[in-house]
Structure formats: structure tokens, C-alpha cells
C-alpha positions in Angstrom: 36.8 -12.3 9.0 35.4 -13.4 12.3 34.2 -17.0 13.0 30.8 -16.8 14.7 32.1 -18.5 17.8 34.4 -15.5 18.4 31.5 -12.9 18.3 29.4 -11.8 21.2 26.3 -9.6 21.6 28.7 -6.7 22.4 30.2 -6.8 18.9 27.3 -5.2 17.0 29.6 -2.4 15.7 31.8 -5.0 14.1 29.4 -7.9 13.2 26.1 -6.0 12.9 23.1 -6.8 15.0 22.3 -10.2 13.3 25.9 -11.3 13.4 26.3 -10.3 17.0 23.2 -12.2 18.1 24.2 -15.3 16.1 27.7 -15.2 17.6 26.2 -14.8 21.1 24.0 -17.8 20.6 27.0 -19.8 19.2 29.2 -18.9 22.1 26.5 -19.8 24.6 26.2 -23.3 23.1 22.9 -22.9 21.3 22.5 -24.8 18.0 23.5 -22.3 15.3 24.7 -23.3 11.8 28.5 -22.8 11.5 29.7 -19.7 9.7 31.6 -16.4 9.8 31.1 -12.7 9.7 32.5 -10.3 7.0 32.9 -7.4 9.4 31.6 -3.8 8.9 35.3 -2.7 8.9 35.9 -4.9 5.9 33.0 -3.1 4.1 34.3 0.3 5.1 37.9 -0.6 4.1 36.8 -1.8 0.7 34.8 1.4 0.1 37.8 3.5 1.3 40.1 1.6 -1.0 37.9 2.6 -3.9 37.8 6.2 -2.7 34.0 6.1 -2.3 33.4 6.0 1.4 32.9 9.8 1.8 30.7 9.9 -1.3 28.4 7.2 0.2 28.2 8.9 3.6 27.3 12.2 2.0 24.8 10.6 -0.3 23.0 8.7 2.5 22.7 11.9 4.6 21.1 13.9 1.8 17.5 15.0 2.1 16.5 12.8 -0.8 19.2 10.2 -1.3 19.6 8.7 -4.7 19.3 5.0 -3.7 19.9 3.5 -7.1 23.1 5.6 -7.7 24.5 4.8 -4.2 23.9 1.1 -4.6 25.5 1.1 -8.0 28.5 3.0 -6.6 29.0 0.2 -4.0 29.0 -2.4 -6.7 31.5 -0.5 -8.8 33.8 -0.2 -5.8 33.5 -4.0 -5.1 35.5 -5.9 -2.5 39.2 -5.2 -1.8 41.4 -8.0 -3.0 42.7 -9.2 0.4 39.1 -9.1 1.8 37.9 -11.2 -1.1 40.7 -13.7 -0.6 39.8 -14.1 3.1 36.1 -14.5 2.3 36.8 -17.3 -0.1 39.1 -19.1 2.3 36.5 -18.8 5.2 33.8 -20.1 2.9 35.9 -23.1 1.9 36.2 -24.1 5.6 32.4 -24.6 5.7 32.9 -27.8 3.6 33.4 -28.9 0.1 30.4 -28.2 -2.1 28.6 -26.6 0.9 25.7 -24.3 0.0 25.6 -21.1 2.1 23.2 -18.5 3.3 24.6 -14.9 2.9 22.7 -12.5 5.0 23.1 -8.8 5.6 23.8 -7.6 9.2 23.7 -3.8 9.3 25.2 -2.2 12.4 21.8 -0.9 13.5 20.0 -4.1 12.7 18.1 -6.4 15.1 18.5 -4.0 18.0 16.2 -3.4 20.9 14.1 -0.8 19.1 14.9 -1.2 15.3 14.5 -4.7 13.7 15.4 -3.7 10.1 13.5 -6.9 9.2 13.7 -7.5 5.5 15.4 -4.1 4.7 18.7 -5.6 3.4 19.5 -8.5 1.2 19.6 -12.2 2.0 20.9 -14.7 -0.5 20.3 -18.5 0.0 21.8 -21.5 -1.8 25.0 -19.7 -2.6 28.0 -21.8 -3.8 31.6 -21.0 -2.9 32.5 -19.3 -6.2 29.6 -16.9 -5.9 30.0 -15.9 -2.3 32.1 -12.7 -2.9 29.5 -11.4 -5.4 26.6 -12.1 -3.0 28.4 -10.3 -0.1 28.8 -7.3 -2.3 25.0 -7.5 -3.1 24.3 -7.4 0.6 26.6 -4.3 0.9 24.8 -2.6 -1.9 21.4 -3.3 -0.3 22.5 -1.0 2.6 21.8 1.8 0.2 18.6 0.4 -1.2 15.5 2.6 -1.1 13.8 0.5 1.5 16.8 0.6 3.9 17.5 4.3 3.5 13.8 5.1 4.0 13.7 3.0 7.2 16.8 4.7 8.6 15.1 8.0 8.0 11.8 7.0 9.5 13.6 5.6 12.6 15.8 8.7 13.0 19.0 6.6 12.6 21.9 9.0 11.7 25.6 8.5 11.2 27.6 6.8 8.4 25.8 3.5 7.3 27.9 0.4 7.8 27.1 -3.3 7.2 28.5 -6.6 8.1 27.5 -9.8 6.4 26.9 -13.2 7.9 27.9 -16.3 5.9 26.6 -19.6 7.2 26.3 -23.2 6.0 22.7 -23.3 4.8 20.1 -25.5 6.5 17.9 -27.3 4.0 14.8 -27.0 6.2 12.1 -29.6 6.3 10.1 -27.2 8.5 10.8 -23.8 9.9 9.2 -20.9 11.6 9.3 -18.4 14.5 9.1 -18.6 18.2 7.9 -15.5 20.1 8.8 -15.9 23.8 6.0 -13.4 24.6 2.8 -13.2 22.8 2.9 -10.2 20.4 -0.8 -10.3 19.9 -1.9 -9.6 23.5 1.6 -8.7 24.9 1.4 -11.5 27.5 4.8 -12.5 28.9 3.3 -15.9 30.1 2.5 -17.1 26.6 4.9 -18.5 24.0 3.7 -18.4 20.4 5.2 -20.9 17.9 4.6 -20.5 14.2 5.6 -23.3 11.7 5.5 -24.1 8.0 7.0 -26.6 5.7 10.3 -25.8 3.9 12.3 -22.7 4.3 11.3 -20.0 6.8 10.9 -17.2 4.2 7.3 -18.3 3.6 6.5 -17.6 7.3 8.3 -14.2 7.8 7.1 -13.0 4.3 3.5 -13.9 4.9 3.3 -16.1 1.8 1.4 -18.9 3.5 -0.7 -19.3 6.6 1.5 -21.0 9.1 0.4 -23.3 12.0 0.2 -21.4 15.3 0.7 -23.1 18.6 0.2 -21.4 22.0 2.2 -22.6 24.9 1.7 -21.7 28.6 5.2 -20.6 29.7 4.6 -21.4 33.3 3.3 -25.0 32.9 5.0 -25.7 29.6 1.8 -27.1 28.1 0.1 -26.4 24.8 -3.0 -24.3 25.2 -4.0 -23.8 21.6 -3.4 -25.2 18.2 -4.5 -23.5 14.9 -3.6 -25.5 11.8 -2.9 -23.2 8.9 -3.4 -23.7 5.2 -0.2 -24.0 3.1 -0.4 -23.9 -0.7 3.3 -24.5 -1.3 6.7 -25.0 0.3 10.1 -23.6 -0.6 13.2 -25.7 -0.4 16.7 -25.9 -1.9 15.1 -27.0 -5.2 12.7 -24.1 -5.3 8.9 -23.9 -4.9 6.9 -27.1 -4.6 3.1 -27.0 -4.8 1.2 -28.9 -2.0 -2.0 -30.8 -2.4 -5.0 -29.7 -0.3 -4.4 -32.6 2.1 -0.7 -31.9 2.5 -1.2 -28.2 3.1 -3.8 -28.9 5.8 -1.6 -31.3 8.0 -0.1 -30.2 11.2 3.5 -29.0 10.7 4.8 -29.9 14.2 4.1 -32.6 16.7 3.3 -31.7 20.3 6.9 -32.9 21.3 8.4 -30.6 18.7 6.3 -27.6 19.8 7.3 -28.0 23.4 11.0 -28.5 22.5 11.0 -25.3 20.5 9.2 -23.5 23.4 11.8 -24.7 25.9 14.6 -23.6 23.6 12.9 -20.2 23.3 12.7 -19.9 27.1 16.4 -20.7 27.3 17.3 -18.0 24.7 15.0 -15.5 26.5 16.7 -16.3 29.8 20.1 -15.8 28.3 19.2 -12.3 26.9 17.0 -11.3 29.8 14.2 -10.1 27.6 11.5 -11.6 25.2 12.9 -12.7 21.9 11.7 -13.2 18.3 13.5 -16.3 17.2 13.7 -18.0 13.8 14.2 -21.7 13.7 14.7 -24.5 11.2 14.5 -28.3 11.5 16.5 -30.2 8.9 15.9 -33.6 7.3 17.7 -35.4 10.2 15.4 -33.8 12.8 18.1 -31.5 14.1 16.8 -28.0 15.2 18.8 -25.0 14.4 18.5 -21.4 15.4 19.1 -19.0 12.5 18.2 -15.7 14.0 17.1 -14.0 17.2 16.2 -10.4 18.0 14.4 -8.6 20.8 10.7 -8.3 20.3 10.4 -4.6 19.4 6.6 -4.4 19.5 6.0 -4.9 23.3 5.2 -2.0 25.5 6.0 1.6 24.6 8.1 2.2 21.5 10.7 4.9 20.9 8.7 5.9 17.8 6.5 4.6 15.0 7.3 1.4 13.1 6.4 3.1 9.9 5.6 6.6 8.6 3.7 7.1 5.3 1.2 9.4 3.9 -2.0 10.1 5.9 -4.7 8.9 3.5 -7.9 8.3 5.5 -8.4 9.8 9.0 -9.0 7.9 12.2 -7.1 5.3 14.3 -7.5 1.6 14.6 -5.7 -1.3 16.4 -5.6 -4.7 14.9 -3.7 -7.8 13.9 -1.4 -7.4 10.9 -2.2 -9.5 7.8 0.3 -9.2 5.0 -1.4 -10.2 1.8 0.2 -10.7 -1.6 -3.2 -10.8 -3.4 -6.9 -10.3 -2.5 -7.4 -14.0 -3.2 -5.5 -14.9 0.0 -8.4 -14.1 2.4 -8.9 -17.3 4.4 -6.7 -15.9 7.2 -8.1 -12.4 7.1 -10.6 -11.6 9.8 -13.0 -8.6 10.3 -11.0 -5.7 11.8 -7.6 -7.0 10.8 -5.0 -4.5 9.5 -4.6 -5.1 5.7 -0.9 -4.7 4.7 -0.2 -4.9 1.0 2.1 -3.5 -1.6 -0.8 -1.7 -3.3 -4.5 -2.4 -3.9 -6.7 -2.2 -7.0 -10.4 -2.6 -7.5 -10.2 -6.3 -6.9 -9.3 -5.7 -3.3 -12.6 -4.0 -2.4 -14.1 -7.1 -0.6 -11.0 -7.2 1.7 -11.1 -3.5 2.3 -14.7 -3.7 3.4 -13.6 -6.1 6.2 -10.4 -4.3 7.2 -10.0 -2.3 10.4 -7.2 -0.3 8.8 -5.1 -0.3 5.6 -1.3 0.2 5.2 0.4 0.0 1.7 4.0 0.2 0.5 3.1 2.3 -2.5 0.6 5.0 -3.6 -0.3 8.6 -2.9 -3.3 10.2 -1.3 -5.3 9.8 -4.6 -4.5 6.1 -5.1 -7.1 3.4 -5.0 -6.5 2.3 -1.4 -6.8 5.9 -0.2 -10.0 6.7 -2.1 -11.8 3.5 -1.0 -10.6 3.8 2.6 -11.9 7.3 2.9 -15.3 6.3 1.5 -15.6 3.3 3.8 -14.3 5.2 6.9 -11.3 2.9 7.3 -8.1 4.5 8.6 -5.3 4.3 6.0 -1.6 5.0 5.6 -0.2 4.7 2.1 3.2 5.1 0.5 4.9 3.6 3.6 7.5 1.9 1.3 8.4 -1.0 3.6 5.1 -2.0 5.2 5.1 -5.5 3.7 8.6 -6.2 5.1 8.6 -4.2 8.3 5.2 -5.3 9.6 5.2 -9.0 10.4 2.2 -11.3 10.1 0.4 -11.5 13.5 1.8 -8.3 15.0 -0.7 -6.0 16.8 -0.3 -2.4 15.6 -2.2 0.9 15.8 -2.7 2.7 12.5 -3.3 6.4 12.6 -4.6 7.5 9.3 -4.6 11.2 10.3 -0.8 11.4 11.0 0.4 8.6 8.6 2.0 6.5 11.4 1.9 2.9 12.4 3.0 2.2 16.0 3.5 -1.2 17.7 0.9 -2.7 20.0 -2.3 -1.1 21.3 -2.5 2.7 21.5 -1.7 3.9 25.0 -4.3 6.7 24.6 -8.0 6.4 23.7 -8.3 5.9 19.9 -10.4 8.3 17.9 -11.6 5.6 15.6 -12.9 6.6 12.2 -16.6 6.2 11.8 -17.7 3.1 10.0 -20.3 5.2 8.2 -20.3 8.9 7.2 -21.0 11.1 10.2 -23.7 13.8 10.0 -22.5 17.3 9.2 -22.1 19.9 11.8 -23.6 22.4 9.4 -27.4 22.7 9.4 -29.1 21.0 6.5 -31.2 24.1 5.8 -28.1 26.4 5.4 -28.4 27.8 1.9 -25.2 28.1 -0.1 -24.8 29.5 -3.5 -22.0 27.1 -4.2 -23.3 23.5 -4.2 -21.6 20.8 -2.2 -21.6 17.4 -3.9 -20.2 14.2 -2.7 -17.8 11.6 -4.2 -18.8 8.0 -4.3 -17.3 4.8 -5.5 -19.3 2.0 -3.9 -23.0 1.7 -3.1 -22.4 0.4 0.5 -23.6 3.4 2.4 -25.5 5.3 -0.2 -28.5 5.9 2.1 -26.3 7.2 4.9 -24.4 9.5 2.6 -27.6 10.7 1.0 -28.8 11.8 4.5 -25.9 14.3 4.6 -26.5 17.9 3.6 -25.3 17.4 0.1 -26.7 18.6 -3.2 -26.0 15.3 -5.0 -23.2 13.1 -6.2 -20.6 15.1 -8.2 -18.4 12.1 -8.9 -19.7 8.5 -9.0 -16.7 6.5 -10.0 -17.6 3.5 -12.2 -14.5 1.4 -11.7 -15.2 -0.2 -8.3 -18.9 -0.8 -9.0 -18.0 -2.4 -12.3 -15.3 -4.6 -10.9 -17.6 -5.8 -8.1 -20.6 -6.2 -10.5 -18.5 -8.4 -12.8 -17.1 -10.4 -10.0 -13.5 -9.2 -10.6 -13.5 -10.2 -14.3 -12.3 -8.1 -17.1 -15.3 -6.8 -19.0 -14.4 -8.8 -22.1 -13.8 -11.9 -20.1 -17.2 -11.4 -18.5 -18.8 -11.1 -21.9 -17.0 -14.2 -23.1 -18.5 -16.1 -20.1 -21.9 -14.4 -20.2 -23.8 -12.1 -22.6 -24.4 -8.4 -23.0 -27.6 -8.5 -21.1 -25.9 -9.9 -18.0 -23.3 -7.1 -18.2 -26.0 -4.4 -18.4 -28.0 -5.9 -15.6 -25.0 -6.3 -13.4 -24.0 -2.7 -13.7 -27.5 -1.3 -13.6 -28.1 -2.8 -10.1 -25.7 -0.6 -8.1 -26.5 2.4 -10.2 -30.2 2.0 -9.5 -29.4 1.7 -5.7 -27.4 5.0 -5.6 -29.7 6.9 -7.9 -32.7 5.9 -5.8 -31.0 7.0 -2.6 -30.3 10.5 -3.9 -33.5 11.2 -5.9 -34.2 13.9 -7.0 -30.7 15.2 -6.5 -28.3 14.7 -9.5 -25.9 11.9 -9.7 -23.0 12.3 -12.1 -21.8 8.9 -13.3 -18.2 9.1 -14.5 -17.8 6.3 -17.1 -15.1 3.7 -16.6 -11.6 5.0 -16.5 -9.5 2.1 -15.4 -6.0 2.3 -16.8 -4.5 -0.7 -18.7 -2.4 -1.9 -15.7 -5.6 -2.0 -13.6 -7.6 -3.7 -16.4 -4.8 -6.3 -16.7 -5.0 -7.0 -13.0 -8.6 -8.2 -13.4 -9.4 -11.8 -14.0 -8.6 -12.6 -17.7 -7.3 -9.0 -18.2 -3.9 -10.0 -19.6 -5.6 -11.5 -22.7 -7.2 -8.2 -23.6 -4.9 -5.4 -22.4 -1.6 -4.1 -23.8 1.4 -3.5 -21.6 2.1 0.2 -21.2 5.1 1.8 -19.6 3.1 4.8 -18.5 -0.5 3.8 -18.2 -1.4 7.1 -16.4 -1.2 8.9 -19.7 -2.0 5.9 -21.9 -5.0 4.0 -23.2 -7.7 5.3 -21.0 -10.8 7.5 -20.7 -12.4 9.0 -23.8 -9.9 7.6 -26.2 -10.7 4.0 -25.1 -14.4 4.5 -25.9 -13.5 5.6 -29.4 -11.2 2.7 -30.0 -13.3 0.1 -28.2 -16.9 1.3 -28.4 -18.6 -2.0 -27.5 -18.0 -1.8 -23.8 -18.9 1.9 -23.7 -22.2 1.1 -25.4 -23.0 -1.4 -22.7 -22.3 1.2 -20.0 -24.7 3.6 -21.8 -27.3 0.9 -22.0 -27.1 0.4 -18.2 -27.5 4.1 -17.6 -30.4 4.3 -20.0 -32.1 1.4 -18.1 -31.7 3.1 -14.7 -32.7 6.6 -16.0 -36.1 5.2 -16.9 -36.8 5.1 -13.2 -34.3 7.7 -11.9 -33.8 10.6 -14.4 -31.5 12.2 -11.8 -28.6 10.0 -13.2 -26.3 11.8 -15.7 -23.2 11.0 -17.7 -19.6 12.3 -17.3 -16.8 11.5 -19.7 -13.3 11.2 -18.3 -9.8 12.1 -19.5 -10.9 14.1 -22.6 -7.8 15.1 -24.6 -9.0 16.4 -27.9 -12.1 17.8 -29.6 -12.4 15.0 -32.1 -12.4 12.3 -29.4 -15.1 14.1 -27.5 -17.1 14.4 -30.8 -16.8 10.7 -31.4 -17.9 9.9 -27.9 -20.9 12.2 -28.0 -21.9 10.5 -31.3 -21.9 7.2 -29.5 -24.0 8.6 -26.7 -26.5 10.1 -29.2 -26.8 6.9 -31.1 -27.5 4.9 -27.9 -30.8 4.6 -26.1 -29.4 7.1 -23.6 -29.1 9.8 -26.2 -32.8 10.1 -26.8 -33.8 10.5 -23.1 -35.0 13.9 -22.1 -33.1 15.9 -19.5 -29.8 14.0 -19.8 -26.8 16.1 -18.8 -23.5 15.5 -20.6 -20.5 16.5 -18.6 -16.8 16.2 -19.3 -13.8 15.9 -16.9 -11.2 18.6 -17.2 -8.1 16.6 -16.2 -5.8 17.4 -19.0 -4.3 20.9 -19.4 -5.5 21.1 -23.0 -9.1 21.3 -21.6 -8.5 25.0 -20.8 -8.0 25.6 -24.6 -11.1 23.5 -25.7 -13.7 24.7 -23.2 -15.5 27.0 -25.6 -15.5 24.3 -28.3 -17.0 21.9 -25.8 -19.9 24.3 -25.1 -20.7 24.4 -28.7 -20.9 20.6 -28.8 -23.7 20.4 -26.3 -21.7 19.8 -23.1 -23.6 20.9 -20.1 -20.9 20.9 -17.4 -17.2 20.6 -16.7 -15.8 18.8 -13.6 -12.2 19.6 -12.9 -10.4 16.4 -11.9 -7.6 18.2 -9.9 -5.8 14.9 -9.0 -5.0 14.2 -12.7 -4.6 17.9 -13.5 -2.1 18.3 -10.8 -0.3 15.3 -12.1 -0.1 16.7 -15.6 0.7 20.3 -15.1 4.0 19.9 -13.1 4.5 16.4 -14.5 4.4 14.3 -11.3 3.0 10.8 -10.9 0.1 11.3 -8.5 0.6 7.7 -7.1 4.3 8.1 -6.4 5.2 8.2 -2.7 8.7 9.2 -3.7 7.5 12.3 -5.4 4.7 13.0 -3.0 6.1 16.4 -1.9 5.9 17.6 -5.5 2.1 16.8 -5.8 0.5 20.1 -4.8 -2.9 21.1 -6.0 -2.2 24.6 -4.7 0.8 25.0 -7.0 0.5 28.4 -8.8 0.6 26.7 -12.2 -2.2 24.3 -11.2 -4.3 27.2 -9.7 -3.8 29.1 -13.0 -5.0 26.1 -15.0 -8.1 25.7 -12.8 -8.8 29.5 -13.1 -8.6 29.4 -16.8 -11.0 26.4 -17.0 -13.6 27.9 -14.6 -13.5 31.4 -16.3 -13.8 29.9 -19.8 -16.7 27.7 -18.7 -18.6 30.6 -17.1 -18.2 32.6 -20.2 -19.6 29.7 -22.2 -22.5 29.3 -19.9 -21.4 25.9 -18.6 -21.7 24.5 -15.0 -18.4 24.0 -13.3 -17.3 21.7 -10.5 -14.1 20.3 -8.9 -13.8 16.8 -7.5 -10.2 16.5 -6.3 -8.8 16.2 -2.8 -7.8 19.8 -2.2 -11.2 21.1 -1.0 -11.3 18.3 1.6 -8.0 19.2 3.2 -7.5 22.9 2.5 -10.1 25.5 3.4 -8.0 28.1 1.6 -8.5 26.2 -1.6 -12.2 26.3 -1.2 -12.1 30.0 -0.8 -10.1 30.3 -4.0 -12.7 28.2 -5.9 -15.6 30.2 -4.5 -13.8 33.4 -5.5 -13.5 32.2 -9.1 -17.3 31.6 -9.2 -17.2 27.8 -9.4 -20.7 26.3 -9.4 -19.9 23.4 -7.0 -17.3 21.2 -5.3 -17.5 17.5 -4.8 -15.8 16.0 -1.7 -15.5 12.8 0.3 -18.4 12.0 2.6 -16.4 12.5 5.8 -15.5 16.1 4.7 -19.0 17.4 3.9 -19.4 19.4 7.1 -16.0 21.0 7.0 -16.4 21.9 3.4 -19.8 23.4 3.8 -18.4 25.5 6.6 -15.5 26.7 4.4 -17.9 27.4 1.5 -20.2 29.4 3.7 -17.3 31.4 5.1 -15.9 32.1 1.7 -19.3 33.3 0.4 -19.7 35.6 3.3 -16.3 37.0 2.8 -17.1 37.8 -0.8 -20.3 39.5 0.2 -18.5 41.6 2.9 -15.7 42.6 0.4 -18.4 43.6 -2.1 -20.2 45.7 0.5 -17.0 47.4 1.6 -16.1 48.4 -2.0 -19.4 50.3 -2.4 
């Protein structure tokens, strides 16, 4: 064990970055809560004693480390007896009955380029008898998925090691962060002070909107005050809700702001570079420094802060806003960078305002990716640690083409994604045998998209329109609050808008295919939806209509109403598994006002491998067309969750087994005289995939608006190749 006052900034290999910085502050006379460091050597010695050190090093260096297994191995190894005895003794010296903060301090943490913010565990309010267990929890977090992914993204190699800082806990009345240079405009002459009530986790985690105070470093005067809005505070006793008036009061007086700014200047002067400092003020008015690290987002960086999956092309620079839910929008401005764990249809109003989107979870076919592509918003998904690595108020540049998030403003001119779909480079009058349709999910830019050289809408997703039309309510909750006519009118409005824009070209409306977890996320949804462990293959699509026909009938009524003016609107049934389900759904259609309308086309989605078997049967049931949903088909053929960033490398629409399934469906549909289409992502990103589809004789492909030009070019090239090959064979 090392007391903090015996540690300096040069001891990062022993005390980790956090411990070294806190020791340095303590030795320099700054106000730091007393404590000690459980050294990295104590961790390594404990792992060696359990004969597991080599196993951990080898596992962490693997191409795809098994985070859960490695963390479990650390816990089984535990703490060596003599180390545990020393930890308990040192904890006892912090005072009888003292509550402690046990905080990880990895040896690469809080350095000049890698902050590791939020990667490893922190435990607060720890009593003496639990301190050993909590230290082991911090050790295990070194091998957590977030930490291992961050190490990989930052190119950190070598054997992982971790120290742990144990300090007497400050029961904060107010807390926050001091940036000794403004991270928003990178100005070294401005100090930014953020403050909130209670413990600081609500600030660094983005759970509330803190007060923001700007201080001129040269004159030490306050130049700006922005009072935040706080809904709650977190203290030693847990979460406490705040009244509106309490949450709207200033957190700090002018004197406290200037005192914190002056303290920040002293810390910056000591280190010789701008600092990101966490502070806390206790009930007695004493100010404590609980962490400092260099600001890693100023100037050029050694590399990206995050790397995820490129989901929507283009670049954008903006201020990070970490949101836990779409309801927390009072601090979100137009052009801000939305950072969230994941989005669902309820997030669309926020996505419309965002300059860029970054999510922890999801693949290239997730909700955030689909909507971002349609709205022309750069997006990176599956970044794993976005909500912890990116701090509220940072300025970052998001490159949705490469899947990277870099600090500050781009040093090169940004090729910003268009806010609206760009015209195609292919002439409108180019005649193609294979039709090129467009995918749509929202009516926002229907007229602009309709102006593109497209043959219609091959996939009009119902989910986002429905969510917006019902004001975020679950359909049954909406019906409880209103009536069926209100439901029909609400859905008919955006449908009418899109159908009118594309008249006389066809618009294929895919009926609602929200999964149960997405339905539950809507307002009132928990009262109507079951909890499923695997909603991707659960209660969705065609089977839902059979089991719950009332909502489906209301959708059909909306379509029938719009088709009275715009007969170019047609119906497509999603996620059809069996013949009897389809028969039951078609009976519902035929018995509705829609069923008697002339010219209605009935399409089915081929997303389940069983579709290849049933195609000829579908033709005999009066189905006009089949649209291959290659996103779901690719999920179900090799058995990989299409929204899993962990398994993203396994999701491949060009996998031979997937191509074989697509071929079987297209060939069977052609023999049955049915129209065929494909509405997945592959034609957008892979010209060779387009050539394969054209070679099969597919009738059409449906792609995102921003890809129309490239896909038309690929289709034209593939058709010319077929003609040339045919001529050469003669």
C-alpha cells in the first residue's frame, strides 16, 4: 500500500494515472481527501499467486477477448491474503466508520492522450468490511468489455495492470468540473466551471444539466453564467428528487466560482498544461479536488476518441450531448452531436435536430443508422463506450464514413453530409430494365426524394411514421386516450403526403413491424407488451396481426382512405413465417375496405429462410410481389443478431449461404410470375452485390436516398455486362 502523500505524477506505473495525479496534488499541498493506493504490483502479485497472470495477459491480447470470462477469472483469483490484510489496515486508518470511495486507476488511465474516463469501476459509500471486495471489483473491471474495447481502439498494448485508489469519501453538497481551457472553442484564456448539487456523477455522466460559468483567466472575472436545470441530486443517501424551483437555482455563488477558477489555475500551473479537474464542496463549505487529468481534446490528437461502425456518411463537428432518454431535450440544440446508448422510434424528433449521432450499441441496420441515413445525418453506431468516453460539452468531429469520432474541430475541410438527398449523377432519362426504388421511413423530405431518378418507394417503413403520428404512444395507449378514427386520421396524414409526392409511381407500405422491446419503449407500452428474451425472432410481423387484428385493421383503414386519392399506395406484409399466417392476414385484408379496392398490390417480405420454400404457395394465394429483406435474412441464415456490434464482423449479406437463399427466392418467384425486389443495405454499399442481383433477374432494388445515383450506375453497368456476355456467346 502507498499513502497518497507518498505518490507523485511519476509513479503512474505503480499507482495508475488517477492515483499518480491525486498523489501529486496531495504532495503539492492541494486539498485532496486522504487515502491510499492499492498498487498495480499488488494486483499482479495476487493474480500470479493464483497462477492466472499469464492467462489474463494472453486473453486480453486475443483478437476477440472474452471479457466476461476474464473478469470472472480475476474474481476467482481474488486478493492475496497479505495484500488483503494491508488493505484492511490502511482503510482502518481513514477513521472509524468512515465511508470510502474505491476507484480504479489503470496504469494507462488519465494520461496525456487517453483519459479512460468511465472505463473501469468506481464504488462509493464503501464501508471498511467491504473494501477488499470492492477493490477486487475494480480489478475485474480492467477486463470489462468497455475497457478492453477502449484499449484496442486506442492502440494500447502490453499486459493490462490496475491500481486502485481508496479515499475517505466526500459527501458533496455540490460538485462538478473545472476545465482550465475551454473545451468548446479550445480557448486557453477561458476557464469553464460546471456545477451541480450532490455527488459529481450526475455531471460527468450527463444525468442532469449543470450550471455553466465562464471565467476570463486573465482578468479572473465571470463573463458568462448559464443556469442549468436539475431534476434530482445524488448524495450518500441515494437519489433525491428536486422541485422545479430547487432545480432552477444557481449552484454556485460568484465567490465560489472564482475560488474554483483560481484553484484550477494553480493546478494548471503546477502541471504546465490545461487540466480537467473534478471538485466537490462538502457540507462545511470545504472544497476538495477528487481528480485531475490533462484535457485530451485540445489540439491535434494521436488518434480518434472512438471507433465504431460507419452507419451514415459525412462529417460534422458539434457539441456533445449525452442523453439518457429522448425526453431530456432542453439542453439539446440544433446541430449538437447526439450521444446515446441506442435509439428507438421515440428519438426521431431529436435525430431531426442532430448534427451527428453516436451510439454505444447497434449495427448498420439499427434504428439510429436507418434514420440517420435518411435524414442525411452522419452517424457512428456500435461504438461501445460513447456515453462514457464522450463527455458532456466536448467538441468532437464525427465521421460517419469511417466510423470515427475525433476530438475538437476537424483540421481538414469537412465533407458534410447533405441535409437533404442530393440529385443523382445518373441522368433521369436513363432507361434501366431493373427498377431502382427508394427506402423511406419519415415524410420529411418526400418531395426532394421524389425528385430523384427513382421508380417509386420499394420500402416505406411504418414504424417511425406511426410513432410520430401517435405522439410516441403505444397504439393501444393511444386508443385508450382517443378513438379509432383519431388513429386512422393520424396515420393517414403522412401516408397521404408521401403517396402524393410519388404519384403515379408505386409506394409499397410495409405494415408495422416493431418488436416487443420497441413497443414497450413507447409511452404506455409496458402495459400491453410481453417481455421477450429474443424479440428479434419473437412476437412481430405477420404473426402479430393474426394474434392482434384490431391494430392491423386500423392500419388497413388508413391505407384504404389514402388510396381513394392515391391508388399508387400498396401493402407489404413483413416477417411472414408460415403459409397459414399469411392466409389469415390476407383474409383480414380482403375483409377490410382495402380489400375491395381495385389495383391493390399485395406484397410479402422474404426475411425468413422458410420463404424460399413457400414462394410458389404464396403465388397461388394472390401475392403480387416479394421483397427480400436482406437485413433480417442475413441475421437468420447464419444466426447473427443484426444489431450486435460485437458480432458485426459475422453479419455479411454476401455470405455464400445468404446469396444462395436470395437466389432461391428470386428464381422461385420468377417461375411463379411474381415481381421481386430487395431492400437491404448491400446494394447501397457493394456494387458487386448489385451485379449479382441483376444477374439473377431481380425486378428491382430499393436503396437509401443518398445511394440512388451510385446504385443506378451499378445497375446500368451490370445490365450492359449481361448484354455483352450474351452477345459474345452467340
